[in-house]
Every structure is written in structure tokens, then in C-alpha cells.
C-alpha positions in Angstrom: 0.0 0.0 0.0 1.3 3.4 -0.9 2.0 6.1 1.7 -0.7 8.4 3.1 -0.7 12.0 4.0 -3.1 12.6 6.9 -4.3 16.2 6.3 -5.8 17.9 9.4 -6.5 21.5 10.5 -2.8 22.4 10.7 -2.0 21.6 7.0 -4.8 23.1 4.9 -2.4 24.5 2.4 -0.5 23.0 -0.6 2.5 24.9 0.6 2.9 22.8 3.8 6.1 20.8 3.8 4.3 17.6 4.6 3.3 17.4 0.9 6.9 17.6 -0.3 8.1 15.2 2.3 5.7 12.5 1.3 6.0 10.5 -2.0 4.3 12.0 -5.0 1.8 9.2 -5.2 0.8 9.4 -1.5 -3.0 9.4 -0.9 -4.2 12.5 0.8 -6.8 11.6 3.5 -8.8 13.7 5.9 -10.8 11.9 8.7 -14.0 13.8 9.3 -14.7 13.1 12.9 -18.2 14.4 13.8 -17.6 14.0 17.5 -14.5 16.1 17.4 -16.3 18.8 15.4 -19.1 18.8 17.9 -16.6 19.2 20.7 -15.0 22.1 18.9 -18.4 23.8 18.4 -17.4 25.1 15.0 -19.8 27.1 12.9 -21.3 25.8 9.7 -19.2 28.5 7.8 -16.0 27.2 9.3 -16.8 23.6 8.4 -17.7 24.6 4.8 -14.3 26.5 4.6 -12.4 23.4 5.7 -14.4 21.3 3.2 -13.6 23.8 0.4 -9.9 23.8 1.2 -9.8 20.0 1.2 -11.7 19.8 -2.1 -9.3 22.4 -3.7 -6.3 20.3 -2.5 -7.7 17.0 -3.9 -8.0 15.4 -0.4 -10.2 12.3 0.1 -12.6 12.9 3.0 -13.5 9.8 5.0 -15.9 9.8 7.9 -14.6 8.7 11.2 -11.9 9.2 13.8 -8.7 9.8 11.9 -6.6 7.1 13.6 -9.4 4.5 12.8 -9.7 5.7 9.2 -5.9 5.5 8.7 -5.5 2.2 10.4 -8.2 0.7 8.3 -6.3 1.7 5.2 -3.3 -0.5 6.2 -0.7 1.8 4.9 2.9 1.2 6.0 3.7 4.9 6.3 1.8 8.0 7.2 3.0 11.6 6.8 1.3 14.4 8.8 1.8 17.9 10.0 2.8 18.6 13.6 0.2 20.3 15.8 -0.2 21.8 19.2 -3.7 20.4 19.3 -4.0 17.7 22.0 -6.6 15.8 20.0 -4.4 15.6 16.9 -1.4 14.7 19.0 -3.3 11.9 20.6 -4.5 10.6 17.2 -0.9 10.5 16.0 0.0 8.1 18.8 -2.9 5.7 17.8 -1.7 5.3 14.2 -0.3 1.8 13.7 1.8 2.7 10.6 5.3 4.3 10.6 4.4 8.0 11.2 6.5 11.0 10.0 5.5 14.2 11.6 6.6 17.2 9.5 7.0 20.6 11.0 6.4 23.9 9.1 7.7 27.3 9.8 5.4 28.9 12.4 3.3 31.8 11.4 4.3 33.5 14.6 6.2 32.8 17.8 3.9 32.5 20.8 4.3 30.9 24.2 2.8 27.4 24.4 0.5 28.4 27.2 -1.4 31.0 25.2 -5.2 30.7 25.4 -6.1 29.7 21.8 -9.9 29.8 22.3 -10.2 33.4 21.3 -8.3 34.8 18.3 -7.8 38.2 20.0 -5.9 36.7 22.9 -3.7 34.7 20.5 -3.2 37.8 18.2 -2.1 40.0 21.1 0.8 37.6 21.6 1.5 36.7 18.0 1.4 40.2 16.3 4.8 41.1 17.8 6.5 38.4 15.7 4.2 37.9 12.7 5.8 40.4 10.4 9.4 39.8 11.3 11.4 38.2 8.4 12.6 34.7 8.8 16.1 33.5 7.9 15.3 32.8 4.2 13.0 35.8 3.8 14.0 39.2 2.6 11.9 42.3 1.9 12.7 44.9 -0.7 
């Protein structure tokens, strides 16, 4: 079985390094976990946004808990993006295949204990570093 890229909330962009780390023929899979979405209390608009992103990226959407979906596919290797989300981190530990967790350049540098439930609280910490150039980035 070919490799799988498990796409989750932290990698909704074709630019994420997880896609270049995985083999070109890797299946792109998203596990649509209704219980997790209910826990997150996301609006319909946010769910539609996620679905539209996944469709634009050519990702297969399968209903169920991501670890169950991925384990049922019997792939020998799974590539996924790193995440601070406890649910995603827990799901990674339940995957039976060889898992490669790929890190992307962060959008901003924020302390790990920042309250992420409200964007404004996050933004107050993040805005100080968001527009700073990275090592490979220059502005003219």
C-alpha cells in the first residue's frame, strides 16, 4: 500500500512541507470526525471553509476518527503535520503505521500556554513576531 498524507487542520495549504516530504503518489486523506467537530463547536461556515480547502487540494474525506480511518487503510507509512492540538497529537499516537510528523515554519512565535480559544488573545501575543522576516526571507 502506498504512503498516506493525513491532512488535518494544521495543514490546509498546498505549501505545507508535509506534501513535499511524502512520496508524490501518496494518498491525501482527511478523517471527518463528527464527535471532534461537535466538541470544537465550529460554525457551519468554518466547516464549509475546511471542506472547500480539502476539495481544492484533492484530499479524500473519510468519515470517522482519523486514527481509525488511517489504520483501516493498512498503509505502511503516514505523513502528517505537527500540531499543538491535543486531539491531533493523541490521534498520531494511535496510528499503527510508521508516522513521519513534519514541522512547518510557524506563522508566529507564541508561548505554548497562550489561550487559543479566542483569536484576539492569540493575536495579542502573535502580532509582535508575525511580520518579522525569517532566515530565508527578505523584503525589498
